[in-house]
C-alpha positions as CSV (number, residue, x, y, z in Angstrom):
1,M,-96.0,153.7,31.7
2,P,-98.2,156.6,32.6
3,D,-101.6,155.6,33.9
4,H,-103.4,157.1,31.0
5,I,-105.4,155.2,28.4
6,P,-105.2,156.9,25.0
7,G,-108.4,158.1,23.3
8,A,-110.4,156.9,20.4
9,R,-107.3,155.9,18.4
10,A,-104.0,155.0,19.9
11,T,-100.8,156.4,18.4
12,L,-97.6,154.8,17.5
13,A,-95.9,158.1,16.8
14,D,-92.1,157.9,16.8
15,R,-92.1,154.2,17.6
16,T,-90.1,151.8,15.6
17,A,-91.8,148.7,14.2
18,L,-90.4,145.7,12.2
19,V,-92.8,143.8,10.0
20,T,-91.9,140.6,8.2
21,G,-93.6,139.4,5.1
22,A,-94.5,143.0,4.2
23,G,-94.1,142.6,0.5
24,Q,-97.7,141.8,-0.2
25,G,-101.0,140.8,1.3
26,I,-101.5,141.0,5.1
27,G,-97.9,142.0,5.7
28,A,-98.2,145.0,3.4
29,A,-101.5,146.1,5.0
30,V,-100.0,145.8,8.5
31,A,-97.0,147.9,7.5
32,E,-99.3,150.6,6.1
33,A,-101.6,150.6,9.1
34,L,-98.7,151.0,11.5
35,A,-97.1,153.8,9.4
36,A,-100.5,155.5,9.1
37,D,-100.6,155.5,12.9
38,G,-97.2,157.3,13.1
39,A,-94.8,154.4,13.4
40,H,-91.4,154.2,11.7
41,V,-91.9,150.9,10.0
42,I,-89.1,148.6,8.8
43,A,-90.8,146.6,6.1
44,T,-89.1,143.4,5.3
45,D,-89.5,140.4,3.0
46,R,-87.4,137.7,1.6
47,T,-86.8,139.7,-1.6
48,A,-86.8,143.5,-1.9
49,D,-89.2,143.9,-4.8
50,G,-92.4,144.1,-2.8
51,V,-91.2,146.2,0.1
52,D,-89.4,148.6,-2.3
53,K,-92.6,149.1,-4.1
54,L,-94.5,149.6,-0.9
55,A,-92.1,152.2,0.4
56,A,-92.1,154.0,-3.0
57,Q,-95.9,154.4,-2.9
58,W,-96.1,155.4,0.7
59,P,-95.6,159.2,0.3
60,E,-98.8,159.3,-1.8
61,H,-100.7,156.6,0.0
62,P,-104.3,157.6,0.8
63,A,-103.9,156.4,4.4
64,R,-100.9,158.7,4.9
65,R,-102.7,161.7,3.4
66,H,-105.9,161.0,5.2
67,T,-104.4,160.7,8.7
68,G,-101.6,163.2,8.2
69,A,-99.3,160.7,9.9
70,T,-95.6,161.3,10.1
71,G,-94.9,157.6,10.0
72,T,-92.4,156.2,7.6
73,L,-91.8,153.0,5.6
74,T,-88.2,151.8,5.1
75,P,-87.7,148.6,3.0
76,Y,-85.2,145.9,3.7
77,A,-84.7,142.4,2.3
78,M,-84.6,139.8,5.1
79,D,-85.0,136.1,5.0
80,V,-86.5,135.0,8.3
81,T,-85.1,131.5,7.9
82,D,-81.5,132.9,8.1
83,A,-80.8,133.6,11.8
84,A,-77.7,135.5,11.2
85,A,-79.4,137.8,8.7
86,V,-82.2,138.5,11.2
87,D,-79.8,139.3,14.0
88,A,-77.8,141.6,11.7
89,L,-80.9,143.5,10.5
90,V,-82.2,144.0,14.1
91,D,-78.8,145.3,15.1
92,R,-78.9,147.7,12.1
93,V,-82.4,148.8,12.9
94,E,-81.5,149.7,16.4
95,R,-78.4,151.6,15.4
96,E,-80.0,153.5,12.5
97,H,-83.7,153.8,13.5
98,G,-83.7,153.6,17.3
99,P,-85.0,151.0,19.8
100,L,-87.4,148.5,18.4
101,D,-90.8,148.9,20.0
102,V,-93.0,146.6,17.9
103,L,-92.4,143.3,16.1
104,V,-95.0,141.8,13.8
105,N,-94.4,138.3,12.4
106,V,-96.3,137.9,9.2
107,A,-94.0,136.0,6.8
108,G,-95.5,132.7,5.9
109,I,-95.8,130.1,3.1
110,L,-98.4,127.5,2.3
111,R,-97.6,124.1,0.8
112,P,-100.9,122.3,0.5
113,G,-101.2,118.5,0.2
114,P,-102.7,115.4,1.9
115,A,-101.3,114.9,5.4
116,A,-100.1,111.4,4.6
117,E,-98.4,112.3,1.4
118,L,-96.4,115.5,2.4
119,A,-92.9,115.7,1.1
120,D,-90.2,116.2,3.6
121,A,-89.0,119.3,1.8
122,D,-92.5,120.9,1.9
123,W,-92.8,120.2,5.6
124,A,-89.4,121.5,6.4
125,D,-89.8,124.6,4.3
126,T,-93.1,125.4,5.9
127,F,-91.8,125.1,9.4
128,A,-88.6,127.0,8.5
129,V,-90.6,130.1,7.5
130,N,-93.8,129.9,9.6
131,T,-92.3,128.7,12.9
132,T,-88.6,128.9,13.0
133,G,-88.8,132.3,11.3
134,V,-90.8,133.5,14.3
135,L,-88.2,132.1,16.7
136,H,-85.4,133.9,14.8
137,T,-87.1,137.4,14.9
138,C,-88.4,137.0,18.5
139,R,-85.0,135.8,19.7
140,A,-83.3,138.8,18.1
141,A,-85.9,141.4,19.3
142,A,-87.3,140.2,22.6
143,P,-84.3,140.5,24.8
144,R,-83.7,144.1,23.7
145,M,-87.3,144.9,24.4
146,A,-87.2,143.2,27.8
147,A,-84.1,145.1,28.8
148,R,-85.9,148.4,28.1
149,G,-89.1,147.2,29.9
150,R,-91.4,147.7,27.0
151,G,-92.4,146.3,23.7
152,S,-95.1,144.5,21.8
153,I,-94.8,141.3,19.6
154,V,-97.7,140.2,17.4
155,T,-97.5,137.0,15.4
156,V,-100.0,136.6,12.6
157,G,-101.1,132.9,12.8
158,S,-104.2,131.3,11.3
159,N,-107.5,130.0,12.4
160,A,-106.2,126.7,10.8
161,A,-104.0,126.5,13.9
162,G,-107.1,125.8,16.0
163,V,-109.4,123.9,13.6
164,P,-108.2,121.0,11.4
165,R,-108.2,121.7,7.6
166,T,-108.0,119.1,4.9
167,G,-104.9,119.5,2.7
168,M,-103.3,122.0,5.1
169,A,-101.6,119.8,7.7
170,A,-98.1,121.4,7.4
171,Y,-99.4,124.9,7.4
172,A,-101.8,124.3,10.3
173,A,-99.2,122.6,12.4
174,S,-96.6,125.3,11.7
175,K,-99.0,128.1,12.7
176,A,-100.1,126.2,15.8
177,A,-96.5,125.9,16.8
178,A,-95.8,129.6,16.1
179,A,-98.8,130.6,18.2
180,M,-97.8,128.5,21.2
181,Y,-94.2,129.7,21.0
182,T,-95.4,133.3,21.0
183,K,-97.6,132.8,24.0
184,C,-94.9,130.9,25.9
185,L,-92.5,133.8,25.1
186,G,-95.2,136.2,26.4
187,L,-95.5,134.4,29.7
188,E,-91.7,134.5,30.2
189,L,-91.5,138.2,29.3
190,A,-94.7,139.4,31.1
191,R,-92.9,140.8,34.1
192,S,-90.6,142.8,31.9
193,G,-93.5,144.7,30.4
194,V,-93.2,143.1,26.9
195,R,-96.6,141.8,25.6
196,C,-96.9,138.9,23.1
197,N,-100.1,138.1,21.2
198,V,-101.4,136.3,18.2
199,V,-103.8,137.4,15.5
200,A,-105.4,134.4,13.7
201,P,-107.0,135.3,10.4
202,G,-109.4,133.2,8.5
203,S,-109.8,133.3,4.7
204,T,-108.4,136.6,3.5
205,D,-108.3,138.0,0.0
206,T,-104.6,137.5,-0.7
207,A,-102.4,135.9,-3.3
208,M,-102.0,132.9,-1.0
209,Q,-105.8,132.5,-0.7
210,R,-106.4,132.9,-4.4
211,A,-103.8,130.2,-5.2
212,L,-106.2,127.8,-3.5
213,W,-109.1,128.7,-5.7
214,A,-109.5,126.2,-8.6
215,D,-112.6,127.8,-10.2
216,D,-114.8,130.8,-10.2
217,D,-117.1,129.3,-7.5
218,A,-114.3,128.9,-5.0
219,P,-115.0,132.3,-3.2
220,R,-118.7,131.3,-2.8
221,R,-117.7,128.0,-1.3
222,V,-115.4,129.8,1.2
223,V,-118.3,132.0,2.3
224,D,-121.1,129.4,2.2
225,G,-119.0,126.4,3.5
226,D,-117.9,123.2,1.9
227,P,-119.2,119.9,3.4
228,A,-116.8,118.0,1.1
229,T,-113.8,119.5,3.1
230,Y,-115.6,119.7,6.4
231,R,-115.5,123.5,6.4
232,T,-118.2,125.7,7.9
233,G,-118.9,128.9,6.1
234,I,-118.2,132.5,7.3
235,P,-121.2,133.8,9.3
236,L,-120.5,137.4,8.5
237,G,-120.9,136.5,4.8
238,R,-117.7,137.9,3.4
239,I,-114.0,137.1,2.9
240,A,-111.7,139.3,4.9
241,Q,-109.6,142.0,3.4
242,P,-105.9,142.4,4.5
243,R,-106.9,145.6,6.2
244,D,-109.3,143.8,8.5
245,I,-106.4,141.8,9.9
246,A,-104.1,144.8,10.0
247,E,-106.5,146.7,12.3
248,A,-106.4,143.8,14.8
249,V,-102.6,143.9,14.7
250,L,-102.6,147.6,15.1
251,F,-104.8,147.4,18.2
252,L,-102.6,144.7,19.9
253,A,-99.4,146.6,19.1
254,S,-100.8,149.8,20.6
255,D,-101.2,151.1,24.2
256,R,-104.9,150.5,23.9
257,A,-104.0,146.8,24.5
258,R,-101.6,147.6,27.3
259,H,-103.2,145.0,29.6
260,I,-103.5,142.2,26.9
261,T,-100.9,139.5,26.5
262,L,-100.8,135.8,25.8
263,Q,-104.0,136.1,23.7
264,E,-105.0,134.7,20.3
265,L,-107.5,136.9,18.5
266,Y,-109.4,135.2,15.7
267,V,-110.3,137.5,12.9
268,D,-112.3,135.2,10.7
269,G,-115.9,136.4,10.5
270,G,-116.9,133.7,12.9
271,A,-115.8,130.9,10.7
272,T,-114.4,128.8,13.5
273,L,-117.5,129.3,15.7
274,R,-115.2,130.2,18.6
């Protein structure tokens, strides 16, 4: 890598990035941010509907027109719980789009419920997507990156991985496991030049977040805090937008973060007081 640190904004021009969970929410925002920075983004989700819509809208997307980026968005259906399907798609991406430079693990599900009452199926399904899905994508992509001596892997975790949350035991445990797996992988790959980091969002305005809101006062309780569930509020006084998380991912994926690996960046407005 040349000893030159890019200027005010790093560029991912002509790099190939694969984003899981890109059909909506944070995943869609990440895919758009990488493409707006010039990357050729492979946007994947369990079903094609969301990523097909994302790709169809990209030519007229304000981010593309504002930056003048030549990045692209190509949609594919991929279930991260299916190891064979993940391996096949990574093979196809490398054949048809070139070497994979960036992997962003966003795919995730939430099955809330009291810790002592969790159904086996809810626990298993949560770990299959949130944890084993990360294993599948990293196992397919990381050896290729390491062989080339470059690459960046970013796993989108959760601040719930570091702070206990009532009713979210399976989700929190799965995200904690995914975060530690990512950092262990990063340690093993560090000498190859591949960087592995975690972005840990707090409450973000997505469909997953809104599904937790039982009434119109729920957003206020998120910001102000809720003693009944032992939650502090958000010091910055706002719920994150998906783009806030995407910007952190973009930074860690870029050469501006070339000396950053094994890190977990909390993007939660200060909610965890870390």
